C-alpha positions as CSV (number, residue, x, y, z in Angstrom):
1,M,-16.1,-19.1,-12.5
2,Q,-19.3,-20.3,-14.1
3,V,-22.7,-19.4,-12.7
4,H,-23.5,-23.1,-12.0
5,E,-20.4,-23.2,-9.7
6,S,-21.5,-20.3,-7.5
7,W,-22.7,-21.0,-3.9
8,P,-26.2,-19.7,-4.7
9,S,-26.5,-22.2,-7.5
10,L,-25.1,-24.9,-5.2
11,L,-27.7,-23.8,-2.7
12,Q,-30.5,-24.4,-5.2
13,D,-29.1,-27.9,-5.8
14,R,-29.0,-28.6,-2.0
15,L,-32.5,-27.2,-1.4
16,N,-33.8,-29.5,-4.2
17,Q,-32.0,-32.5,-2.7
18,M,-33.4,-31.7,0.8
19,G,-37.0,-31.5,-0.6
20,F,-37.4,-27.7,0.0
21,D,-39.6,-26.0,-2.6
22,Y,-37.7,-22.8,-3.0
23,K,-36.3,-21.0,-6.1
24,V,-33.0,-19.3,-5.6
25,H,-32.7,-16.1,-7.6
26,N,-29.1,-14.9,-7.7
27,A,-29.2,-11.2,-8.4
28,S,-25.4,-10.6,-7.9
29,I,-23.5,-8.7,-10.4
30,S,-19.7,-8.8,-10.5
31,G,-18.3,-5.5,-9.3
32,Q,-21.5,-4.2,-7.8
33,T,-21.5,-2.0,-4.7
34,S,-24.1,-1.6,-2.1
35,I,-25.4,1.6,-3.8
36,E,-26.5,-0.4,-6.9
37,G,-28.0,-3.1,-4.7
38,S,-30.1,-0.5,-2.8
39,R,-31.2,1.0,-6.1
40,Q,-32.3,-2.4,-7.4
41,I,-33.9,-3.9,-4.3
42,D,-37.5,-2.7,-5.0
43,Q,-37.5,-4.1,-8.5
44,L,-36.0,-7.4,-7.4
45,L,-38.5,-7.8,-4.6
46,S,-41.4,-7.1,-7.0
47,L,-40.1,-9.6,-9.5
48,T,-39.4,-12.4,-7.2
49,N,-41.7,-12.0,-4.2
50,P,-39.1,-13.8,-1.9
51,S,-39.7,-15.4,1.4
52,L,-36.0,-15.1,2.2
53,V,-33.5,-12.5,1.1
54,I,-29.8,-13.1,1.5
55,I,-27.8,-9.9,1.3
56,E,-24.2,-10.3,0.4
57,L,-22.9,-6.9,-0.7
58,G,-20.1,-4.6,0.5
59,A,-16.8,-6.2,-0.6
60,N,-16.6,-3.8,-3.6
61,D,-17.4,-0.9,-1.3
62,G,-14.5,-1.9,0.9
63,L,-12.1,-2.4,-2.0
64,R,-12.9,1.1,-3.1
65,G,-12.7,2.6,0.4
66,L,-16.2,3.9,0.1
67,S,-18.0,5.6,3.0
68,L,-19.1,3.3,5.8
69,T,-22.0,5.6,6.5
70,E,-23.2,5.1,2.9
71,L,-22.6,1.3,3.2
72,E,-24.7,1.2,6.4
73,A,-27.5,3.3,4.8
74,N,-27.5,1.1,1.7
75,L,-27.6,-2.2,3.7
76,T,-30.3,-0.7,5.9
77,T,-32.4,0.2,2.9
78,M,-32.1,-3.3,1.4
79,V,-32.9,-5.0,4.7
80,S,-35.8,-2.8,5.6
81,R,-37.4,-3.0,2.2
82,S,-37.0,-6.8,2.2
83,K,-38.7,-7.0,5.6
84,A,-41.5,-4.7,4.4
85,A,-42.0,-7.2,1.6
86,N,-42.5,-9.9,4.3
87,A,-39.2,-11.7,3.6
88,N,-36.9,-13.1,6.2
89,V,-33.4,-11.6,5.8
90,L,-30.0,-13.0,6.3
91,L,-27.2,-10.5,6.2
92,L,-23.8,-11.8,5.2
93,G,-20.9,-9.9,6.7
94,I,-17.6,-9.5,4.9
95,R,-14.1,-8.7,5.9
96,V,-11.9,-6.4,3.9
97,P,-8.1,-6.5,3.5
98,Q,-6.4,-4.2,5.9
99,N,-4.9,-2.0,3.2
100,F,-7.1,0.9,4.4
101,G,-5.9,0.3,7.9
102,K,-7.1,-1.7,10.9
103,R,-9.5,1.0,12.0
104,Y,-11.4,1.0,8.6
105,S,-11.4,-2.8,8.5
106,A,-12.8,-3.1,12.1
107,L,-15.4,-0.4,11.4
108,F,-16.3,-2.1,8.1
109,E,-17.1,-5.3,9.9
110,K,-19.0,-3.5,12.6
111,T,-21.2,-1.9,10.0
112,F,-22.8,-5.3,9.2
113,E,-23.3,-5.9,13.0
114,N,-24.9,-2.5,13.4
115,V,-27.4,-3.1,10.5
116,A,-28.3,-6.6,11.7
117,Q,-28.9,-5.4,15.3
118,A,-30.8,-2.2,14.3
119,Q,-33.0,-4.1,11.8
120,N,-33.3,-7.3,14.0
121,V,-32.2,-9.7,11.3
122,Q,-29.9,-12.6,11.4
123,L,-26.2,-12.0,10.6
124,Y,-23.7,-14.5,9.4
125,P,-20.8,-12.3,10.4
126,R,-18.0,-13.5,8.1
127,L,-18.9,-15.1,4.9
128,L,-15.4,-16.3,4.1
129,A,-14.7,-17.6,7.6
130,P,-15.0,-21.3,6.5
131,L,-12.2,-20.6,4.1
132,E,-9.7,-19.2,6.6
133,A,-7.7,-22.4,6.8
134,H,-7.4,-22.5,3.1
135,I,-6.7,-18.7,2.8
136,N,-3.8,-19.1,5.2
137,S,-2.3,-22.0,3.4
138,E,0.1,-22.2,0.5
139,N,-2.9,-23.0,-1.7
140,R,-4.5,-19.6,-1.1
141,S,-5.0,-18.9,-4.8
142,D,-7.1,-22.0,-5.2
143,Y,-9.7,-20.4,-2.9
144,I,-9.3,-16.6,-3.1
145,Q,-8.8,-14.4,-6.1
146,S,-5.9,-12.0,-6.3
147,D,-8.0,-9.1,-4.9
148,G,-8.0,-10.9,-1.5
149,L,-11.8,-10.8,-1.2
150,H,-13.6,-12.7,-3.9
151,P,-13.6,-16.5,-3.7
152,T,-12.9,-18.9,-6.5
153,A,-15.1,-21.7,-7.8
154,K,-13.3,-24.2,-5.6
155,A,-14.3,-22.1,-2.6
156,Q,-18.0,-22.1,-3.3
157,P,-19.0,-25.5,-1.7
158,V,-17.0,-24.5,1.4
159,I,-18.8,-21.2,1.7
160,L,-22.2,-22.9,1.2
161,N,-21.4,-25.5,3.9
162,G,-20.6,-22.6,6.3
163,V,-23.6,-20.5,5.6
164,Y,-26.2,-23.2,5.0
165,P,-27.2,-23.8,8.7
166,S,-28.2,-20.1,8.9
167,I,-30.2,-20.4,5.8
168,E,-31.9,-23.7,6.8
169,M,-32.9,-22.1,10.1
170,L,-34.7,-19.3,8.4
171,I,-36.5,-21.5,5.8
172,S,-37.5,-24.1,8.3
173,N,-39.4,-21.6,10.5
């Protein structure tokens, strides 16, 4: 997938079309876990001075079966530091495949809820929810990569359409 096909890039296009004067800075790095995100957050906030931070990290933590306590601590760090920088925060929840068991998967999802509630920020609970009809179809590979978590280029506009109302609510306030 090319950068210009990603939902953050498509978000920039939509914001421009809607007349919003925002610059989307996509700091995602393929394969990154929440620990790297928490290590980089201060520098990113300093460089970009954002009014809105959208945090979408954790899928790679889940794929590796990393500690949920550590995931929660890392997400909390990113959210709290973003809030301290006077940014609104949107936390994007993620589901993981159940290869680590139903309990881990349920607790993984609950981690995002816990952070959002404790930090009093908006949660979009399941980033890939708008893709579920496609994921459960015979055309699954058109929308989700073979790892079962990461969306393809074709999925990006669908994801943006799902999450955009939450973004618009935060930037319109």
